[in-house]
ZAMARGU-4260 file (C-alpha; in steps of 0.2 Angstrom, whole numbers, plus 5000, padded with zeros to 4 digits):
<rodrens>
0) 4901/4985/5056 | 4891/4983/5041 | 4873/4975/5042 | 4876/4956/5036 | 4894/4957/5041
5) 4886/4958/5058 | 4875/4943/5057 | 4889/4933/5050 | 4899/4938/5068 | 4882/4935/5077
10) 4879/4915/5068 | 4897/4909/5072 | 4899/4916/5091 | 4880/4909/5096 | 4884/4893/5084
15) 4903/4893/5095 | 4892/4895/5111 | 4881/4881/5107 | 4897/4869/5104 | 4906/4875/5119
20) 4891/4869/5130 | 4886/4854/5122 | 4867/4860/5117 | 4869/4858/5098 | 4860/4842/5100
25) 4848/4848/5112 | 4845/4865/5100 | 4835/4859/5087 | 4839/4874/5076 | 4859/4873/5080
30) 4862/4861/5066 | 4856/4876/5053 | 4863/4889/5061 | 4881/4888/5049 | 4869/4882/5035
35) 4862/4901/5037 | 4877/4910/5042 | 4885/4904/5025 | 4870/4910/5015 | 4872/4927/5023
40) 4891/4926/5019 | 4885/4924/4999 | 4875/4937/5000 | 4888/4949/5009 | 4900/4942/4996
45) 4889/4948/4983 | 4882/4965/4989 | 4895/4970/5002 | 4909/4963/4996 | 4922/4954/5007
50) 4937/4965/5015 | 4952/4957/5025 | 4947/4961/5042 | 4933/4948/5040 | 4945/4933/5033
55) 4947/4923/5049 | 4928/4923/5051 | 4925/4917/5031 | 4935/4905/5036 | 4926/4900/5052
60) 4909/4900/5043 | 4917/4890/5030 | 4922/4878/5043 | 4905/4876/5052 | 4895/4874/5037
65) 4906/4859/5029 | 4903/4852/5047 | 4885/4856/5049 | 4883/4847/5031 | 4893/4832/5036
70) 4880/4832/5054 | 4867/4831/5041 | 4871/4817/5031 | 4877/4807/5046 | 4893/4807/5040
75) 4903/4817/5056 | 4894/4818/5073 | 4896/4833/5083 | 4898/4822/5102 | 4913/4818/5094
80) 4921/4832/5100 | 4911/4834/5117 | 4922/4818/5120 | 4939/4822/5117 | 4940/4837/5131
85) 4958/4841/5123 | 4949/4841/5105 | 4938/4850/5111 | 4946/4862/5118 | 4959/4866/5104
90) 4943/4869/5092 | 4935/4878/5103 | 4948/4890/5105 | 4954/4893/5086 | 4937/4897/5082
95) 4939/4910/5095 | 4953/4916/5091 | 4944/4918/5074 | 4931/4929/5080 | 4943/4939/5093
100) 4953/4945/5077 | 4941/4947/5066 | 4931/4959/5081 | 4950/4968/5083 | 4952/4970/5067
105) 4933/4975/5059 | 4936/4989/5075 | 4951/4993/5070 | 4949/4997/5050 | 4929/5001/5050
110) 4920/5002/5034 | 4915/5019/5037 | 4897/5029/5029 | 4902/5045/5025 | 4889/5059/5031
115) 4877/5064/5017 | 4876/5085/5016 | 4864/5096/5023 | 4861/5106/5007 | 4847/5106/4996
120) 4854/5098/4980 | 4861/5081/4976 | 4880/5079/4968 | 4886/5073/4953 | 4904/5072/4951
125) 4914/5070/4935 | 4936/5068/4931 | 4949/5074/4919 | 4965/5073/4916 | 4973/5091/4911
130) 4989/5096/4904 | 4998/5110/4904 | 5007/5116/4887 | 5018/5129/4896 | 5027/5119/4910
135) 5037/5102/4909 | 5034/5091/4923 | 5048/5096/4935 | 5046/5082/4946 | 5046/5068/4933
140) 5059/5055/4928 | 5057/5064/4910 | 5059/5082/4914 | 5053/5083/4893 | 5034/5079/4897
145) 5023/5093/4902 | 5013/5095/4920 | 5002/5084/4917 | 4985/5085/4934 | 4971/5078/4935
150) 4955/5089/4942 | 4939/5080/4950 | 4922/5092/4948 | 4906/5089/4962 | 4890/5100/4956
155) 4873/5101/4961 | 4864/5088/4950 | 4849/5088/4941 | 4844/5071/4946 | 4855/5056/4951
160) 4841/5043/4946 | 4850/5030/4934 | 4868/5036/4939 | 4882/5026/4946 | 4888/5032/4966
165) 4907/5034/4967 | 4917/5026/4979 | 4926/5041/4991 | 4942/5035/4985 | 4936/5037/4966
170) 4955/5030/4963 | 4953/5016/4974 | 4968/5002/4979 | 4979/5011/4972 | 4977/5025/4983
175) 4974/5016/4997 | 4991/5005/4994 | 5001/5021/4992 | 4993/5027/5008 | 4996/5010/5016
180) 5015/5010/5011 | 5016/5029/5017 | 5012/5026/5034 | 5022/5010/5034 | 5007/4996/5034
185) 5003/4981/5026 | 4999/4986/5009 | 4981/4979/5010 | 4979/4987/5027 | 4968/5001/5023
190) 4962/4993/5005 | 4945/4994/5017 | 4942/5014/5013 | 4941/5008/4994 | 4923/5001/4998
195) 4919/5016/5006 | 4904/5027/4995 | 4902/5046/4992 | 4885/5052/4990 | 4892/5059/4972
200) 4885/5050/4956 | 4896/5050/4939 | 4893/5061/4926 | 4874/5064/4932 | 4867/5079/4923
205) 4870/5098/4932 | 4855/5107/4940 | 4847/5117/4929 | 4839/5127/4946 | 4850/5142/4940
210) 4862/5148/4925 | 4878/5148/4935 | 4885/5142/4950 | 4898/5150/4960 | 4916/5141/4959
215) 4927/5134/4974 | 4944/5126/4970 | 4953/5116/4982 | 4970/5109/4984 | 4977/5097/4995
220) 4993/5098/5007 | 5009/5090/5004 | 5007/5070/5003 | 4989/5073/5003 | 4976/5069/4987
225) 4959/5076/4980 | 4947/5064/4991 | 4957/5069/5007 | 4942/5085/5003 | 4927/5075/4998
230) 4916/5079/5014 | 4920/5099/5010 | 4917/5096/4992 | 4900/5089/4994 | 4895/5101/5005
235) 4896/5115/4994 | 4890/5106/4980 | 4874/5099/4989 | 4873/5120/4994 | 4873/5127/4978
240) 4893/5128/4972 | 4904/5119/4959 | 4919/5113/4968 | 4935/5109/4959 | 4946/5096/4967
245) 4966/5097/4962 | 4977/5078/4962 | 4994/5091/4961 | 5006/5077/4952 | 5020/5070/4962
250) 5015/5081/4978 | 5001/5068/4983 | 5002/5052/4986 | 4998/5045/4968 | 4990/5053/4956
255) 4979/5039/4944 | 4975/5047/4927 | 4960/5044/4916 | 4972/5040/4901 | 4981/5026/4912
260) 4996/5033/4917 | 4998/5035/4936 | 5015/5045/4947 | 5016/5043/4963 | 5023/5055/4974
265) 5040/5061/4971 | 5048/5063/4989 | 5062/5072/4983 | 5052/5088/4979 | 5049/5091/4999
270) 5066/5086/5006 | 5070/5084/5026 | 5070/5101/5034 | 5085/5096/5044 | 5096/5088/5031
275) 5093/5102/5017 | 5102/5118/5021 | 5090/5126/5007 | 5073/5119/5011 | 5065/5136/5010
280) 5068/5134/4991 | 5063/5119/4988 | 5048/5121/4997 | 5047/5139/4989 | 5049/5128/4971
285) 5034/5119/4979 | 5023/5129/4986 | 5024/5139/4965 | 5021/5123/4957 | 5007/5118/4965
290) 4999/5135/4962 | 5004/5136/4944 | 4993/5120/4946 | 4976/5129/4951 | 4982/5146/4941
295) 4980/5131/4924 | 4964/5125/4933 | 4960/5141/4934 | 4962/5144/4912 | 4955/5126/4909
300) 4938/5134/4917 | 4935/5146/4905 | 4937/5134/4893 | 4925/5123/4900 | 4913/5138/4902
305) 4914/5142/4883 | 4912/5126/4879 | 4930/5123/4870 | 4931/5107/4882 | 4920/5096/4876
310) 4907/5093/4893 | 4890/5097/4901 | 4896/5110/4910 | 4896/5123/4897 | 4890/5141/4902
315) 4889/5134/4920 | 4903/5142/4929 | 4901/5158/4940 | 4920/5163/4934 | 4915/5181/4942
320) 4913/5169/4958 | 4929/5161/4961 | 4936/5155/4979 | 4951/5146/4983 | 4951/5133/5000
325) 4968/5125/5005 | 4977/5116/5016 | 4995/5116/5021 | 5005/5117/5005 | 4988/5119/4994
330) 4986/5134/5007 | 5001/5141/5001 | 4997/5140/4983 | 4983/5148/4986 | 4987/5161/4993
335) 5002/5163/4982 | 4989/5165/4967 | 4976/5174/4979 | 4990/5189/4979 | 4990/5193/4959
340) 4976/5183/4951 | 4961/5198/4951 | 4948/5182/4947 | 4951/5175/4965 | 4935/5183/4975
345) 4938/5173/4993 | 4949/5162/5000 | 4948/5150/5015 | 4966/5141/5021 | 4966/5129/5033
350) 4986/5127/5043 | 4987/5135/5025 | 5009/5136/5025 | 5015/5153/5020 | 5033/5149/5028
355) 5040/5146/5008 | 5032/5163/5003 | 5043/5179/5000 | 5042/5191/5012 | 5040/5205/5000
360) 5024/5195/4992 | 5017/5192/5010 | 5019/5211/5012 | 5007/5213/4996 | 4993/5208/5009
365) 4977/5201/5003 | 4963/5214/4994 | 4949/5199/4997 | 4939/5193/5011 | 4950/5181/5019
370) 4949/5166/5033 | 4963/5157/5040 | 4958/5141/5051 | 4973/5136/5061 | 4976/5119/5071
375) 4983/5115/5090 | 4997/5107/5083 | 5002/5123/5071 | 5000/5135/5086 | 5019/5136/5087
380) 5031/5135/5073 | 5039/5145/5059 | 5024/5145/5049 | 5015/5159/5061 | 5028/5175/5055
385) 5023/5174/5040 | 5004/5168/5043 | 5001/5182/5056 | 5013/5198/5043 | 5000/5191/5028
390) 4984/5194/5038 | 4992/5210/5042 | 4994/5217/5030 | 4978/5211/5020 | 4965/5221/5018
395) 4950/5211/5021 | 4956/5195/5030 | 4941/5187/5040 | 4956/5185/5056 | 4965/5170/5062
400) 4952/5156/5072 | 4962/5139/5079 | 4955/5124/5082 | 4959/5115/5100 | 4963/5098/5099
405) 4966/5094/5082 | 4983/5091/5072 | 4989/5098/5055 | 4980/5083/5046 | 4965/5084/5055
410) 4959/5099/5041 | 4960/5081/5030 | 4949/5064/5030 | 4962/5054/5037 | 4949/5051/5053
415) 4940/5039/5039 | 4955/5027/5040 | 4953/5024/5057 | 4947/5027/5076 | 4964/5022/5078
420) 4972/5038/5070 | 4972/5049/5088 | 4982/5035/5096 | 4993/5035/5081 | 4995/5053/5085
425) 4988/5056/5067 | 4974/5066/5073 | 4968/5076/5090 | 4959/5071/5103 | 4945/5082/5096
430) 4932/5068/5088 | 4935/5070/5070 | 4916/5070/5062 | 4914/5088/5074 | 4931/5095/5067
435) 4926/5090/5051 | 4909/5100/5056 | 4916/5114/5062 | 4926/5117/5047 | 4911/5112/5034
440) 4902/5126/5042 | 4915/5139/5046 | 4919/5136/5025 | 4903/5136/5018 | 4897/5152/5029
445) 4912/5161/5024 | 4908/5157/5004 | 4890/5162/5005 | 4895/5176/5015 | 4909/5182/5001
450) 4904/5175/4985 | 4887/5172/4989 | 4884/5189/4995 | 4872/5182/5009 | 4876/5200/5021
455) 4867/5190/5035 | 4882/5182/5042 | 4894/5185/5053 | 4909/5173/5052 | 4910/5175/5072
460) 4894/5168/5074 | 4900/5152/5069 | 4915/5154/5079 | 4907/5156/5095 | 4893/5141/5092
465) 4909/5129/5094 | 4920/5130/5112 | 4935/5121/5101 | 4935/5138/5091 | 4949/5152/5098
470) 4949/5167/5089 | 4967/5171/5087 | 4968/5190/5087 | 4983/5198/5077 | 4987/5217/5074
475) 4977/5221/5060 | 4960/5215/5069
</rodrens>
């Protein structure tokens, strides 16, 4: 709960208790409590911004304020309520109901604060629309359009003084409401997530501490979106990486382009497995479409670097040190790219969905360092045959680690929606912040070792720090 919200709760509870006990006349300060509460309410609206969870309490604050003013000008006497037991019970019951409803709603859908990254760098961010001249938008209503994606870049910043902090969900309520719709919640239920602020500042100047920075590209899973991995992006950026997050159009919950276009998830892109005889064909098309987005992004980074795209990133990408990080479908796409593209120097897959990749490609194996993290809910399932085959056929795979008591969505920031996500079976029993910390530690150390060349790092030491991590032995290790 935010600070001013807490004061509004406190003042309304105190005044309600005084009314119930009939102490308002004796407690001279009592008549000023609703006025103070109303003033705090105004400041809250201006600085913290209103949210639906507090609406009952807002109404209560206004009612108490009006009553206090009428009392002070002798138009209304509080004693009138106390003389009528039924009226008093009705009014007090209503006010207690307002407090309880707001309290439950604020607990169930809080405005969380993002964890501050531990790196030495401040963080800047900027977003760009990218169109592929060589691919059509196969999931679009207009198949004549070329495929367009959106990327967001997080990077070490020289200063953030005078620059605007961006929200966690950079595209705001459009994303929050698309999520609510997909989760079968009221359209406004997740509006509060658009109020969560990130640790990144829009278009802050890039740090000149180094001439170039290693690059990590992040791909989200099916129905995901780039900001579901902002915590990892900020962690890496604060530790000296340039991070590029992709919104995979039509596989993303919603993509809000800078030019005003909006593209929602196309559920036909991945039909239900049980209802689709050629499910893996559809899945392969989706994974390779994501992979095409990754390749497009790699090509665009070259244009950023040589100045063909006008930006402050000219010459700043160290394209000899590129890592890929992907979740689910994004992880499968990263593997598909890494199998063929020599530009990739390291890869991390989080529940990487490699099942749709053809077995002949899987058998090629990866020839760069690779780390795979698996959730407890994916310990069994269709994906493991290809995943284990990939690891066993790879030259430098770091093996496979499972984070127990987690679900597939624990590799995202779903834990920021509500503390109830584990009861909704979206996340596992492991606390979301702990799960996120484990992942970020694995990812940061792995890329430090394999992109920055820090030889003192042993990824097994990271695994040993956490009792929730299980080393899954494979034939090749």
